[in-house]
C-alpha positions as CSV (number, residue, x, y, z in Angstrom):
1,X,0.2,0.1,-0.1
2,X,1.3,3.2,-0.7
3,X,2.3,5.6,1.8
4,X,-0.4,8.6,2.4
5,X,0.5,12.4,3.7
6,X,-1.5,13.6,6.6
7,X,-3.9,15.8,4.8
8,X,-5.1,12.3,2.7
9,X,-6.1,10.3,5.6
10,X,-9.4,9.9,7.2
11,X,-9.5,7.7,10.4
12,X,-13.2,6.5,10.8
13,X,-14.8,4.3,13.8
14,X,-18.0,2.4,12.9
15,X,-20.3,2.2,15.8
16,X,-23.7,0.9,16.5
17,X,-25.8,-1.7,18.1
18,X,-24.9,-5.5,17.9
19,X,-26.1,-6.7,14.6
20,X,-26.7,-3.1,13.1
21,X,-24.4,-4.4,9.9
22,X,-21.3,-2.8,10.6
23,X,-19.0,-5.6,9.7
24,X,-20.9,-6.2,6.5
25,X,-20.4,-3.1,5.7
26,X,-16.8,-2.9,5.9
27,X,-17.1,-5.8,3.5
28,X,-18.9,-3.7,1.2
29,X,-16.7,-1.0,1.4
30,X,-13.5,-3.3,0.6
31,X,-15.5,-4.8,-2.0
32,X,-16.9,-1.5,-3.7
33,X,-13.1,0.1,-3.5
34,X,-11.6,-3.1,-4.8
35,X,-9.4,-3.9,-1.8
36,X,-11.3,-7.4,-2.2
37,X,-12.5,-9.1,-5.1
38,X,-15.5,-10.9,-3.4
39,X,-17.9,-9.9,-0.6
40,X,-17.7,-12.2,2.3
41,X,-20.6,-12.7,4.7
42,X,-20.9,-12.8,8.4
43,X,-23.4,-16.0,8.2
44,X,-20.5,-17.6,6.1
45,X,-17.7,-16.8,8.7
46,X,-15.4,-15.3,5.9
47,X,-15.5,-11.5,6.7
48,X,-12.0,-9.6,6.7
49,X,-13.0,-8.2,10.2
50,X,-14.0,-11.0,12.0
51,X,-11.2,-13.4,11.3
52,X,-11.3,-14.7,15.1
53,X,-12.5,-18.2,15.4
54,X,-14.4,-17.2,18.5
55,X,-16.4,-14.6,16.2
56,X,-17.1,-16.6,13.2
57,X,-18.4,-19.2,15.9
58,X,-20.4,-16.7,17.4
59,X,-21.5,-14.7,14.5
60,X,-20.9,-11.2,15.9
61,X,-17.5,-9.1,16.5
62,X,-15.5,-9.2,19.7
63,X,-12.6,-7.0,18.9
64,X,-11.9,-3.9,16.8
65,X,-10.5,-4.6,13.5
66,X,-8.5,-2.0,11.1
67,X,-9.3,-2.2,7.4
68,X,-7.7,0.4,5.2
69,X,-9.7,1.5,2.1
70,X,-8.4,3.6,-0.3
71,X,-10.9,5.9,-2.4
72,X,-10.6,9.0,-4.4
73,X,-7.0,9.4,-3.7
74,X,-7.3,9.5,0.2
75,X,-6.9,6.4,2.9
76,X,-9.7,5.7,5.1
77,X,-8.6,3.5,7.9
78,X,-12.1,2.0,9.3
79,X,-11.8,0.7,12.5
80,X,-14.9,-1.9,13.0
81,X,-16.0,-2.4,16.6
82,X,-18.2,-4.7,18.5
83,X,-21.5,-3.7,19.1
84,X,-22.3,-5.7,22.1
85,X,-21.6,-3.9,25.4
86,X,-19.6,-6.8,27.2
87,X,-16.8,-5.9,24.6
88,X,-16.6,-1.9,25.2
89,X,-13.0,-1.8,25.8
90,X,-12.5,-2.8,22.3
91,X,-14.8,0.1,21.1
92,X,-13.2,2.8,23.7
93,X,-10.1,1.8,22.2
94,X,-11.0,2.3,18.7
95,X,-12.6,5.4,19.3
96,X,-9.3,7.0,21.2
97,X,-7.5,6.7,17.7
98,X,-10.3,7.8,15.4
99,X,-10.9,11.2,14.1
100,X,-14.4,10.8,13.1
101,X,-17.5,8.4,13.3
102,X,-20.0,6.5,11.0
103,X,-23.1,5.4,13.5
104,X,-24.6,2.3,11.7
105,X,-28.4,1.9,12.5
106,X,-30.5,-1.0,11.0
107,X,-33.2,0.0,8.7
108,X,-35.3,-2.8,9.9
109,X,-34.4,-2.8,13.9
110,X,-34.2,1.3,13.7
111,X,-32.7,3.2,16.7
112,X,-31.9,1.1,19.5
113,X,-29.8,1.5,22.7
114,X,-26.4,1.1,21.0
115,X,-27.3,3.7,18.7
116,X,-27.7,6.1,21.8
117,X,-24.7,4.8,23.4
118,X,-22.7,5.5,20.3
119,X,-24.0,8.9,20.1
120,X,-22.9,9.6,23.9
121,X,-19.2,7.9,23.0
122,X,-19.0,10.6,20.1
123,X,-20.0,13.3,22.7
124,X,-17.5,12.1,25.2
125,X,-14.6,12.2,22.6
126,X,-15.9,15.1,20.5
127,X,-16.1,13.2,17.4
128,X,-17.7,14.7,14.0
129,X,-20.4,12.0,13.1
130,X,-22.6,10.8,10.2
131,X,-25.5,8.3,10.4
132,X,-25.8,5.3,7.8
133,X,-29.0,3.2,7.9
134,X,-28.2,-0.2,6.3
135,X,-30.7,-2.7,5.4
136,X,-32.4,-0.7,3.0
137,X,-33.4,-3.7,0.7
138,X,-35.3,-5.2,3.3
139,X,-39.5,-5.6,3.1
140,X,-40.2,-3.7,6.4
141,X,-37.1,-1.3,6.7
142,X,-38.2,2.5,6.9
143,X,-35.7,5.3,6.3
144,X,-38.6,7.8,7.1
145,X,-39.3,6.5,10.7
146,X,-35.3,6.6,11.4
147,X,-35.0,10.1,10.6
148,X,-38.3,10.9,12.6
149,X,-36.8,8.8,15.5
150,X,-33.5,10.6,15.2
151,X,-35.0,14.1,15.0
152,X,-37.3,13.6,18.0
153,X,-34.1,12.2,19.9
154,X,-31.1,14.6,18.8
155,X,-33.0,17.7,17.2
156,X,-32.6,19.5,14.3
157,X,-28.5,18.5,13.8
158,X,-30.1,15.3,12.2
159,X,-29.9,16.3,8.3
160,X,-30.6,13.4,5.8
161,X,-28.8,14.1,2.3
162,X,-30.1,10.9,0.7
163,X,-33.4,9.3,0.3
164,X,-34.2,6.0,-1.0
165,X,-36.1,5.2,-4.1
166,X,-38.0,2.0,-3.5
167,X,-40.1,-0.2,-5.6
168,X,-41.8,-3.4,-4.5
169,X,-40.4,-3.1,-0.9
170,X,-36.9,-3.1,-2.8
171,X,-34.1,-0.3,-2.9
172,X,-33.8,0.6,-6.8
173,X,-32.2,3.9,-6.2
174,X,-31.9,7.1,-4.3
175,X,-32.5,10.8,-4.5
176,X,-29.2,13.0,-3.7
177,X,-30.6,15.9,-1.6
178,X,-27.5,18.2,-2.1
179,X,-28.2,18.0,-6.0
180,X,-31.9,17.5,-6.0
181,X,-31.6,14.6,-8.3
182,X,-32.6,11.0,-8.6
183,X,-30.2,8.2,-9.2
184,X,-31.4,4.6,-10.5
185,X,-28.8,1.4,-9.7
186,X,-27.8,-0.4,-12.7
187,X,-24.9,-2.6,-10.7
188,X,-22.7,-2.6,-8.0
189,X,-21.6,1.1,-7.2
190,X,-22.9,1.8,-10.5
191,X,-26.1,4.4,-11.1
192,X,-27.8,6.1,-13.8
193,X,-29.7,9.6,-13.7
194,X,-33.6,9.2,-13.3
195,X,-36.7,11.1,-12.7
196,X,-37.6,11.8,-8.7
197,X,-40.9,9.6,-8.2
198,X,-43.7,11.5,-7.3
199,X,-44.4,9.6,-3.9
200,X,-40.7,10.7,-3.1
201,X,-41.3,14.3,-3.5
202,X,-43.2,15.2,-0.2
203,X,-40.0,13.8,2.0
204,X,-37.4,15.0,-0.7
205,X,-38.4,18.5,0.0
206,X,-38.8,18.5,3.6
207,X,-35.1,17.1,3.8
208,X,-33.9,19.7,1.0
209,X,-35.5,22.5,3.2
210,X,-34.0,21.3,6.3
211,X,-30.3,21.0,4.8
212,X,-30.5,24.4,3.0
213,X,-31.8,25.9,6.5
214,X,-28.5,24.4,7.9
215,X,-26.1,25.8,5.1
216,X,-27.7,29.1,5.6
217,X,-26.7,29.4,9.1
218,X,-23.2,29.0,8.3
219,X,-23.0,32.7,7.2
220,X,-24.5,35.9,7.3
221,X,-24.1,36.1,3.5
222,X,-25.8,32.8,3.1
223,X,-28.6,33.6,5.4
224,X,-29.3,36.5,3.4
225,X,-29.5,34.7,0.1
226,X,-31.5,32.1,1.5
227,X,-34.3,34.6,2.6
228,X,-34.0,36.3,-0.6
229,X,-34.9,32.8,-2.3
230,X,-31.3,32.2,-4.1
231,X,-30.2,28.8,-4.8
232,X,-26.9,27.5,-3.4
233,X,-24.4,25.8,-5.6
234,X,-23.8,22.1,-4.9
235,X,-19.9,23.1,-4.0
236,X,-21.3,25.8,-1.8
237,X,-23.6,23.3,0.3
238,X,-20.8,20.6,0.4
239,X,-18.5,23.2,1.9
240,X,-20.7,24.5,3.9
241,X,-21.9,21.0,5.6
242,X,-18.1,20.2,5.9
243,X,-17.5,23.0,8.1
244,X,-20.9,22.2,10.1
245,X,-20.2,18.1,10.4
246,X,-16.8,19.0,11.5
247,X,-18.1,21.5,14.5
248,X,-20.9,18.8,15.1
249,X,-23.8,21.2,14.3
250,X,-25.0,18.9,11.7
251,X,-25.2,14.9,11.4
252,X,-25.8,14.0,7.9
253,X,-27.9,10.7,7.3
254,X,-27.1,8.4,4.4
255,X,-28.7,5.2,3.7
256,X,-27.9,2.1,1.4
257,X,-27.7,-2.0,1.3
258,X,-24.8,-3.6,2.6
259,X,-25.5,-7.2,0.8
260,X,-26.1,-5.3,-2.6
261,X,-23.2,-2.9,-1.9
262,X,-25.7,-0.1,-3.0
263,X,-25.0,3.5,-1.3
264,X,-21.5,2.4,0.0
265,X,-20.0,4.5,-2.9
266,X,-21.5,7.4,-1.6
267,X,-20.6,6.9,1.8
268,X,-16.9,6.6,1.0
269,X,-17.1,9.6,-0.9
270,X,-18.9,11.6,2.0
271,X,-16.1,10.4,4.5
272,X,-13.5,11.8,2.4
273,X,-15.6,14.9,1.7
274,X,-17.1,15.7,4.9
275,X,-14.8,14.3,7.6
276,X,-11.6,16.0,8.9
277,X,-8.0,14.8,8.2
278,X,-6.0,14.1,11.5
279,X,-4.4,17.6,11.4
280,X,-7.9,19.1,12.4
281,X,-7.6,17.4,15.6
282,X,-5.7,18.6,18.8
283,X,-3.2,16.2,20.3
284,X,-1.3,17.5,23.6
285,X,1.1,15.4,25.7
286,X,3.9,16.2,28.2
287,X,7.5,16.4,27.8
288,X,9.2,14.4,30.5
289,X,12.5,16.2,30.0
290,X,11.1,19.7,30.1
291,X,8.0,19.3,32.0
292,X,6.5,21.3,29.4
293,X,3.5,20.7,27.1
294,X,4.2,19.0,23.8
295,X,1.8,19.9,20.9
296,X,1.8,17.2,18.6
297,X,-1.3,18.2,16.8
298,X,-0.6,15.3,13.9
299,X,2.0,17.6,12.4
300,X,4.6,15.6,10.2
301,X,7.2,18.3,10.7
302,X,7.5,17.9,14.8
303,X,9.6,15.2,16.5
304,X,8.2,11.6,16.1
305,X,5.8,10.4,18.7
306,X,3.0,7.5,18.2
307,X,0.4,6.2,20.9
308,X,-0.2,2.7,21.2
309,X,-4.2,2.4,21.4
310,X,-4.4,-1.4,21.2
311,X,-2.7,-4.9,21.2
312,X,-3.3,-8.0,19.7
313,X,-2.0,-11.3,20.7
314,X,-2.2,-14.1,18.2
315,X,-0.5,-17.5,19.1
316,X,0.0,-18.0,15.5
317,X,1.1,-14.7,14.0
318,X,2.3,-13.1,17.7
319,X,2.0,-9.7,19.2
320,X,1.0,-6.5,17.0
321,X,0.9,-3.2,18.8
322,X,-1.6,-0.9,16.9
323,X,-0.2,2.5,17.0
324,X,-1.6,5.9,15.8
325,X,1.3,8.2,14.8
326,X,0.9,11.7,16.6
327,X,3.6,13.6,15.0
328,X,6.4,13.3,12.5
329,X,7.0,10.7,10.2
330,X,7.5,7.2,11.5
331,X,9.7,4.9,9.5
332,X,10.9,1.0,9.7
333,X,14.0,0.4,11.7
334,X,13.6,3.7,13.7
335,X,14.6,3.4,17.5
336,X,12.0,4.7,19.9
337,X,11.9,5.2,23.5
338,X,9.0,4.3,25.7
339,X,8.6,6.9,28.4
340,X,6.3,4.9,30.6
341,X,8.5,1.7,30.8
342,X,12.0,3.7,30.3
343,X,13.1,1.1,27.4
344,X,14.2,1.6,23.8
345,X,12.1,-0.2,21.1
346,X,13.8,-0.8,17.8
347,X,10.6,-0.9,15.5
348,X,11.8,-3.1,12.5
349,X,9.0,-3.4,9.9
350,X,5.9,-1.2,10.0
351,X,2.6,-2.5,8.6
352,X,-0.8,-1.6,7.9
353,X,-3.1,-4.1,8.9
354,X,-6.1,-5.2,6.9
355,X,-8.2,-7.5,9.4
356,X,-5.1,-9.9,10.5
357,X,-3.2,-9.5,7.2
358,X,-0.1,-7.3,7.9
359,X,0.7,-5.2,4.8
360,X,4.2,-3.6,5.0
361,X,4.8,0.3,4.5
362,X,7.9,2.1,4.3
363,X,7.0,5.0,6.4
364,X,3.8,6.6,8.1
365,X,3.0,10.1,8.2
366,X,1.6,11.6,11.4
367,X,-2.3,10.9,11.9
368,X,-1.8,7.5,10.3
369,X,-2.9,4.4,11.8
370,X,-0.9,1.1,11.7
371,X,0.8,-1.9,13.4
372,X,4.1,-2.8,14.9
373,X,5.1,-6.5,15.3
374,X,7.1,-8.1,18.3
375,X,7.6,-4.9,20.5
376,X,8.9,-6.0,23.9
377,X,6.3,-6.8,26.5
378,X,7.2,-3.6,28.3
379,X,5.1,-1.8,25.7
380,X,1.4,-2.0,26.4
381,X,-2.0,-0.5,25.4
382,X,-2.1,3.4,26.3
383,X,2.0,3.7,26.0
384,X,3.5,6.3,23.9
385,X,6.7,6.0,21.9
386,X,9.0,8.9,21.2
387,X,12.4,9.7,20.7
388,X,15.2,9.5,23.7
389,X,16.1,13.1,23.3
390,X,12.2,14.1,23.2
391,X,10.5,11.7,25.8
392,X,6.7,12.6,25.5
393,X,3.5,11.2,27.2
394,X,0.3,11.5,26.1
395,X,-2.6,10.7,28.3
396,X,-3.7,7.2,28.5
397,X,-7.5,6.7,27.5
398,X,-10.1,6.3,29.9
399,X,-11.5,2.9,29.8
400,X,-14.6,1.0,31.5
401,X,-13.9,-0.9,34.7
402,X,-15.0,-4.5,35.1
403,X,-17.4,-5.3,37.7
404,X,-18.5,-8.6,36.8
405,X,-16.4,-11.6,38.3
406,X,-16.4,-15.1,38.6
407,X,-14.1,-17.8,40.2
408,X,-12.3,-19.9,37.7
409,X,-11.0,-23.2,38.4
410,X,-8.8,-25.5,35.9
411,X,-10.1,-28.5,34.7
412,X,-6.7,-30.2,34.4
413,X,-4.6,-30.5,37.5
414,X,-1.4,-28.9,36.7
415,X,-2.7,-26.3,34.3
416,X,-2.7,-23.1,36.7
417,X,0.8,-22.0,35.2
418,X,-0.5,-22.4,31.6
419,X,-3.7,-20.7,32.2
420,X,-2.1,-18.1,34.0
421,X,0.3,-17.3,31.3
422,X,-2.5,-17.3,28.6
423,X,-4.7,-14.8,30.8
424,X,-1.6,-12.6,30.9
425,X,-1.5,-12.5,27.0
426,X,-5.6,-12.0,27.1
427,X,-5.0,-9.0,29.5
428,X,-2.5,-7.5,27.3
429,X,-5.0,-7.7,24.5
430,X,-8.3,-6.8,26.4
431,X,-7.7,-3.9,28.7
432,X,-11.5,-4.7,30.4
433,X,-10.0,-8.1,31.8
434,X,-8.6,-8.5,35.1
435,X,-7.2,-11.3,37.2
436,X,-7.3,-11.4,41.1
437,X,-5.8,-13.7,43.3
438,X,-8.2,-13.9,46.6
439,X,-5.7,-15.6,48.9
440,X,-8.3,-15.7,51.7
441,X,-10.7,-17.5,49.9
442,X,-8.4,-19.7,48.5
443,X,-9.6,-18.6,44.6
444,X,-8.7,-16.8,41.7
445,X,-11.2,-14.7,40.3
446,X,-11.9,-13.6,36.6
447,X,-13.4,-9.9,36.1
448,X,-14.9,-9.0,32.6
449,X,-17.4,-6.4,31.6
450,X,-20.5,-9.0,31.7
451,X,-21.5,-12.8,31.9
452,X,-20.9,-13.1,28.0
453,X,-17.4,-11.6,28.1
454,X,-16.2,-14.0,30.9
455,X,-18.0,-17.0,28.7
456,X,-15.9,-15.6,25.6
457,X,-12.5,-15.5,27.8
458,X,-13.0,-19.3,28.7
459,X,-14.0,-20.4,25.1
460,X,-10.7,-18.3,23.9
461,X,-8.7,-20.2,26.5
462,X,-9.8,-23.7,25.3
463,X,-9.6,-22.7,21.5
464,X,-6.2,-20.9,21.6
465,X,-4.6,-21.9,24.4
466,X,-5.4,-25.4,24.9
467,X,-6.3,-24.9,28.7
468,X,-9.7,-25.4,30.0
469,X,-11.2,-23.6,33.0
470,X,-14.7,-23.9,34.4
471,X,-16.4,-20.6,35.8
472,X,-18.0,-20.7,39.1
473,X,-19.9,-18.6,41.7
474,X,-17.1,-17.3,43.8
475,X,-17.4,-17.3,47.7
476,X,-17.8,-13.9,49.6
477,X,-15.4,-13.2,52.2
478,X,-17.5,-13.4,55.3
479,X,-16.1,-12.2,59.0
480,X,-16.6,-13.5,62.4
481,X,-17.1,-11.4,65.6
482,X,-18.4,-11.3,69.0
483,X,-21.2,-9.3,70.7
484,X,-20.9,-10.2,74.4
485,X,-18.3,-10.9,76.8
486,X,-16.9,-14.2,78.2
487,X,-14.7,-15.5,80.7
488,X,-12.9,-18.9,80.2
489,X,-10.2,-21.1,82.1
490,X,-8.2,-23.3,80.1
491,X,-5.7,-25.9,81.1
492,X,-3.4,-27.9,78.6
493,X,-1.9,-30.9,80.1
494,X,0.0,-33.7,78.7
495,X,2.0,-36.3,80.0
496,X,4.3,-38.7,78.2
497,X,7.6,-40.0,79.4
498,X,9.8,-37.3,80.2
499,X,8.9,-33.7,80.2
500,X,5.1,-33.1,79.9
501,X,3.4,-30.0,78.6
502,X,1.6,-27.7,80.8
503,X,0.0,-24.3,80.1
504,X,-2.9,-22.7,81.7
505,X,-4.6,-19.6,80.9
506,X,-7.7,-17.5,82.3
507,X,-8.9,-15.2,79.7
508,X,-11.9,-12.5,79.0
509,X,-13.1,-11.8,75.7
510,X,-15.0,-8.8,74.4
511,X,-15.7,-6.7,71.4
512,X,-13.2,-4.2,70.6
513,X,-15.2,-1.8,68.7
514,X,-12.8,-1.9,65.9
515,X,-13.8,-4.1,63.1
516,X,-10.8,-3.3,61.0
517,X,-8.3,-4.9,63.0
518,X,-8.3,-8.5,64.2
519,X,-7.7,-8.8,67.9
520,X,-6.2,-6.5,70.6
521,X,-4.4,-8.3,73.3
522,X,-3.8,-7.1,76.7
523,X,-2.5,-8.7,80.0
524,X,-3.2,-8.2,83.5
525,X,-1.4,-10.9,85.2
526,X,-0.7,-10.2,88.9
527,X,2.3,-11.8,90.9
528,X,3.8,-13.7,88.0
529,X,1.1,-16.3,87.7
530,X,2.1,-16.7,84.2
531,X,5.8,-15.5,83.4
532,X,6.0,-12.8,80.9
533,X,8.4,-14.8,78.6
534,X,5.1,-16.8,77.9
535,X,3.3,-13.7,76.9
536,X,4.5,-13.8,73.3
537,X,3.2,-17.5,72.9
538,X,0.2,-16.5,74.3
539,X,-0.2,-13.7,71.6
540,X,0.9,-16.0,68.8
541,X,-1.8,-18.6,69.8
542,X,-4.3,-15.8,69.0
543,X,-2.8,-14.8,65.8
544,X,-3.4,-18.4,64.5
545,X,-6.8,-18.5,65.9
546,X,-8.3,-15.1,64.2
547,X,-7.4,-16.8,60.9
548,X,-10.2,-19.3,61.2
549,X,-12.8,-18.5,63.5
550,X,-14.8,-21.1,65.4
551,X,-18.3,-20.3,64.1
552,X,-17.6,-21.0,60.3
553,X,-14.2,-20.8,59.5
554,X,-14.1,-17.4,58.4
555,X,-11.4,-14.7,59.8
556,X,-12.3,-13.1,63.3
557,X,-12.3,-9.2,63.7
558,X,-13.0,-7.1,66.6
559,X,-11.9,-9.3,69.5
560,X,-10.4,-7.8,72.7
561,X,-8.4,-10.6,74.8
562,X,-7.3,-9.9,78.2
563,X,-5.1,-12.6,79.9
564,X,-5.5,-12.1,83.4
565,X,-4.3,-15.2,85.2
566,X,-3.2,-18.6,84.9
567,X,-0.6,-20.9,86.3
568,X,2.5,-22.9,84.9
569,X,5.1,-25.7,86.0
570,X,8.7,-24.9,86.2
571,X,9.5,-28.0,84.4
572,X,6.5,-28.9,81.9
573,X,5.6,-25.5,81.1
574,X,6.6,-24.3,77.4
575,X,5.8,-21.7,74.7
576,X,4.3,-24.6,72.8
577,X,2.1,-25.4,76.0
578,X,0.7,-21.8,76.6
579,X,0.0,-21.3,72.7
580,X,-2.2,-24.4,72.6
581,X,-3.8,-23.4,75.7
582,X,-4.8,-20.2,74.3
583,X,-5.9,-21.6,70.8
584,X,-8.3,-23.7,73.1
585,X,-9.3,-20.5,75.2
586,X,-9.9,-18.8,71.9
587,X,-12.7,-21.2,70.6
588,X,-14.3,-21.4,73.7
589,X,-14.4,-18.1,74.6
590,X,-15.7,-16.9,71.2
591,X,-18.4,-19.5,71.2
592,X,-19.8,-18.2,74.5
593,X,-19.5,-14.4,73.5
594,X,-22.5,-14.6,71.2
595,X,-20.6,-14.9,68.0
596,X,-21.8,-13.4,64.9
597,X,-20.9,-13.5,60.9
598,X,-20.6,-10.2,59.3
599,X,-21.2,-9.9,55.6
600,X,-19.2,-7.3,53.1
601,X,-21.2,-4.4,52.0
602,X,-20.8,-2.6,48.7
603,X,-21.1,1.1,48.2
604,X,-23.2,0.9,44.6
605,X,-24.2,3.4,42.2
606,X,-26.3,2.8,39.4
607,X,-27.0,5.4,36.4
608,X,-30.2,4.7,34.6
609,X,-32.8,6.6,32.6
610,X,-35.4,8.4,34.5
611,X,-38.1,5.9,33.7
612,X,-36.6,2.9,34.9
613,X,-35.9,4.0,38.6
614,X,-38.8,2.5,40.1
615,X,-38.0,-0.9,38.7
616,X,-34.3,-0.6,39.6
617,X,-34.9,0.5,43.2
618,X,-37.6,-2.2,43.6
619,X,-34.7,-5.0,42.4
620,X,-32.2,-3.4,44.9
621,X,-34.7,-3.9,48.0
622,X,-35.0,-7.6,46.5
623,X,-31.2,-7.9,47.0
624,X,-31.2,-6.4,50.6
625,X,-29.8,-3.4,49.4
626,X,-30.7,0.0,51.1
627,X,-31.2,2.8,48.8
628,X,-29.5,6.1,50.1
629,X,-30.7,8.5,47.6
630,X,-30.9,9.7,44.0
631,X,-29.0,12.5,42.1
632,X,-30.2,13.6,38.7
633,X,-27.3,14.1,36.4
634,X,-28.7,15.4,33.3
635,X,-30.0,14.1,29.8
636,X,-32.8,12.2,31.4
637,X,-30.7,10.1,33.9
638,X,-30.5,9.6,37.5
639,X,-28.0,8.0,40.0
640,X,-29.1,5.7,42.6
641,X,-26.8,5.3,45.4
642,X,-27.2,2.2,47.7
643,X,-25.8,-0.1,50.2
644,X,-25.9,-3.6,49.0
645,X,-24.4,-6.8,50.3
646,X,-21.8,-8.4,48.1
647,X,-23.9,-11.6,47.8
648,X,-26.5,-9.7,46.2
649,X,-24.3,-8.4,43.3
650,X,-23.9,-11.5,41.7
651,X,-25.5,-11.5,38.2
652,X,-26.5,-8.0,38.7
653,X,-24.7,-6.9,35.3
654,X,-27.3,-8.9,33.2
655,X,-30.6,-8.4,35.4
656,X,-29.8,-4.7,35.2
657,X,-29.3,-4.9,31.4
658,X,-32.5,-6.8,30.9
659,X,-34.6,-4.3,33.3
660,X,-33.3,-1.2,31.6
661,X,-32.7,-2.5,27.8
662,X,-29.1,-2.2,28.3
663,X,-29.2,1.5,29.0
664,X,-28.5,1.0,32.8
665,X,-24.6,1.2,34.3
666,X,-23.3,0.5,37.3
667,X,-20.3,0.8,39.7
668,X,-19.5,-0.4,43.2
669,X,-16.4,-0.3,45.6
670,X,-16.3,-2.4,49.1
671,X,-17.5,-0.2,51.9
672,X,-17.5,-1.8,55.1
673,X,-18.7,-5.0,57.3
674,X,-22.0,-5.4,58.6
675,X,-23.7,-8.3,60.7
676,X,-25.6,-10.7,58.5
677,X,-29.3,-11.3,59.4
678,X,-29.9,-14.7,61.2
679,X,-31.4,-16.5,57.9
680,X,-28.3,-15.7,56.2
681,X,-26.0,-16.5,59.0
682,X,-27.7,-20.0,59.5
683,X,-27.3,-20.7,55.6
684,X,-23.7,-19.9,55.6
685,X,-22.7,-21.6,58.6
686,X,-24.7,-24.9,57.4
687,X,-23.0,-24.8,54.0
688,X,-19.4,-24.3,55.6
689,X,-20.2,-27.2,57.8
690,X,-20.9,-29.4,54.9
691,X,-17.6,-28.3,53.2
């Protein structure tokens, strides 16, 4: 592939609901532009972007894929993203590297929650956007309805610049609103002029009026001409639209059919025409050497810098670090410096990726997107590469945090290391995967964005790395404490030829009032009833005892133990004997002091559209949650704050999504321990007894 200058590059991310047709749109783009000579289908598992075995098996995208398309002397780097919310990390990576977005909407399914989330992401990253309606060749597709729904949701920024011509429920052509002319399809990406049918006129006039109104608003001169009834030329309309698209004051709406590759050539031309090249966007980092701001701004004349926005680890083709060149011109064999890990990197060859096929290029201008193979493990997603004399750091992308977790168990004994290494590779590839070793409950926890995400991870482990795991409900870390006081007298006596064992302690146990620390130890022994040199042994006995409480085997907290008396034998007493006597005293003392189980409480924040607050609060109550308050956060959403026992958080992600149609999100963190209700306590003690 030839080298493109910064002003000839367009970095575009495809966003939208799962199943809206993003991957088949990429296929159509590649076919129409001549990048491929046949169009793959998601159902046939032969598309460029869904090359992963897991994606082919499931029939939807799991990772972000880069597909470069050459069109009208420009290079369009198309980033095809997953539509399912469990793979939001991949979407956030792609959005961080894009300069504009095409939001794909299914003509059949209409505006869905994925469309809304895509719009919110564009707002967050300040991306110019365009909407493309697919499946216009399907019987019950309605372009008109989608435009109405979008206008109702987002207001007058929505501006259709194409309108379909349909005959017998099939797409046969379109009206170009800018040119006010009809076109009929004669073949793939071929068309001829035709009259605008009468049945289209009403909407064409409405859409054109709206478009011209938007154009008029770009300058006083245009406004005067508009009111004087003057016509704008096609070039004037396009120039004004480009300005407005880049400012976000207009969102053009186009349409077509991916399967027939209709409307795709228009979309590619619109991307080149209306979307900005990278040098229109800001890119600011910090120079580590001088501590001053560094303005990269995708200027190819500045010192070389690049941002690693994604990592791909494939067992067969190895590791590829996807980069966006932020300034300068990157060449193969450049020696770069990673300021985050403070290591040097020799680049070797530079590639542009087409799905999973690397194509070598000699150099890359600022703003271009490509990949570098086999960088050291020190270079991770979010790192910056620059020169050693000019060490730059760009801000890392803000990724969603994983809150859904399961305990994983290796199916085959001895696979633990293999699984651990494979998960390390998967964590390098997917920023929303996390592995936590919970030593207290002797379990390893796998965190992801949802149940489906965890299921896909387990499936990938088996297929790619040949190691199988099972996902199980994790144990919750309960605690034990006491509510009353007790007084115990324990003697440990053992006689067996020669020296015996003798340790005698009298101890009081009571709540210490501090649930953060396991125990407080005091001694009030008078007259040397227990010699001082045995006090450490008594404390050692307490240290061991609090690790596993007598009630259900959970760690003990908040206990005050006072050694006030006892006795010793000049020959038979030993540290071991006093430690054992203390352990026995602890068990007896705790069981007599009203032992209770404490459960972990999470502080939860659930963000939902206002319509769903009642349902969500009702569900939190069912989970034994206490709703603490509701705060409106604008754009019709409310944050519900609640305290919920950790046992009530399992499976919450799936329930919340189904309850709110995928619109609800949540986050939580551990807050404190509280006494568990008696029914929970009894069930837990019985379960532990069985184990």
